[in-house]
C-alpha positions in Angstrom: -108.2 -79.0 11.5 -112.1 -79.0 11.5 -114.3 -81.8 12.4 -117.0 -82.8 9.9 -120.3 -84.8 10.1 -120.0 -86.3 6.6 -116.5 -86.6 5.1 -117.5 -87.4 1.5 -119.8 -84.2 1.5 -117.1 -82.1 3.0 -114.5 -83.4 0.7 -116.8 -82.8 -2.2 -117.2 -79.3 -1.1 -113.7 -78.5 -0.5 -112.5 -79.9 -3.9 -115.4 -79.4 -6.2 -116.7 -75.9 -4.9 -113.6 -74.2 -3.2 -111.1 -75.9 -5.5 -108.7 -77.6 -3.0 -107.1 -80.8 -3.8 -107.4 -84.0 -1.6 -103.8 -85.1 -1.0 -104.4 -87.8 1.4 -107.2 -89.7 3.3 -106.5 -92.4 5.9 -108.7 -94.4 8.1 -107.9 -95.2 11.6 -110.1 -98.1 12.5 -108.5 -98.6 16.1 -109.6 -94.9 16.8 -112.8 -95.0 14.7 -111.9 -91.9 12.7 -110.7 -90.8 9.3 -108.3 -87.9 8.4 -108.4 -86.2 5.1 -105.8 -83.5 4.2 -106.5 -80.9 1.5 -104.3 -78.2 -0.2 -104.2 -75.7 -2.7 -101.8 -77.9 -4.8 -101.2 -81.6 -4.7 -97.8 -81.0 -3.1 -97.2 -82.3 0.4 -95.2 -79.2 1.1 -98.0 -76.8 0.9 -100.3 -75.9 3.9 -103.0 -78.4 4.7 -106.8 -78.2 5.7 -107.3 -81.1 7.8 -110.8 -82.6 8.0 -111.4 -85.1 10.9 -114.3 -87.6 10.7 -115.3 -89.3 13.8 -117.2 -92.4 12.9 -119.8 -92.3 15.7 -120.5 -88.7 15.6 -123.2 -87.1 13.4 -123.2 -83.5 14.5 -120.9 -80.9 16.1 -121.5 -77.7 17.7 -119.2 -75.1 16.2 -118.6 -73.2 19.5 -117.5 -69.6 20.2 -113.8 -70.0 20.0 -113.7 -70.9 16.1 -113.6 -67.9 13.9 -113.2 -68.9 10.5 -110.7 -70.6 7.7 -109.1 -68.0 5.5 -107.8 -68.4 1.9 -106.0 -66.1 -0.3 -107.3 -66.0 -3.9 -106.3 -64.2 -7.1 -109.7 -63.0 -8.4 -112.2 -63.1 -5.6 -115.1 -62.0 -7.9 -114.4 -64.9 -10.4 -114.1 -67.4 -7.6 -117.2 -66.3 -5.9 -119.2 -66.6 -9.3 -117.6 -70.1 -9.6 -118.8 -71.2 -6.2 -122.2 -69.8 -6.6 -122.6 -71.6 -10.1 -121.5 -74.9 -8.3 -124.1 -74.5 -5.6 -121.9 -72.9 -2.8 -123.4 -70.5 -0.4 -121.7 -66.9 -0.3 -122.7 -65.4 3.0 -120.9 -62.0 2.3 -120.5 -60.9 -1.3 -117.0 -59.6 -2.3 -116.3 -56.2 -1.2 -114.0 -53.9 1.0 -113.4 -54.7 4.6 -114.8 -51.9 6.8 -112.1 -49.4 7.3 -109.5 -51.1 4.9 -108.8 -51.4 1.2 -108.8 -55.3 1.6 -111.4 -57.1 -0.4 -113.0 -60.1 1.1 -116.0 -62.3 0.9 -117.3 -65.3 3.0 -118.4 -68.7 2.1 -120.2 -71.3 4.3 -119.4 -75.1 4.1 -121.8 -77.9 4.6 -121.2 -77.9 8.2 -121.6 -74.3 8.7 -118.0 -73.3 9.1 -117.2 -69.9 7.5 -114.3 -69.6 4.9 -113.1 -66.1 4.3 -111.7 -65.4 0.9 -109.0 -62.7 0.6 -108.1 -61.0 -2.6 -104.3 -61.2 -2.9 
């Protein structure tokens, strides 16, 4: 779960740029928040990314405990090209991780969260 300052902007980023699917979005007026659940597939059995939007909060400090979200991808170079063509920000171009054969890249979402893309 990550907290976001603008739910529509974040949903647009994660669906249009990253390619996740919005599975469900629910308002909780009594608590003044909205939850949105995204997945790689539209199937409720898949792992979710939960976005929490607190209606009265406009900005969050990301803090030092959070690292990043990691997503496995089939073609990291193609995905990064697609993300860039859609206006997304690649903060680390695809390439090998230091001391490893793993290929990874990093993307930044509208709230400043880092997303690691890992070549499967």
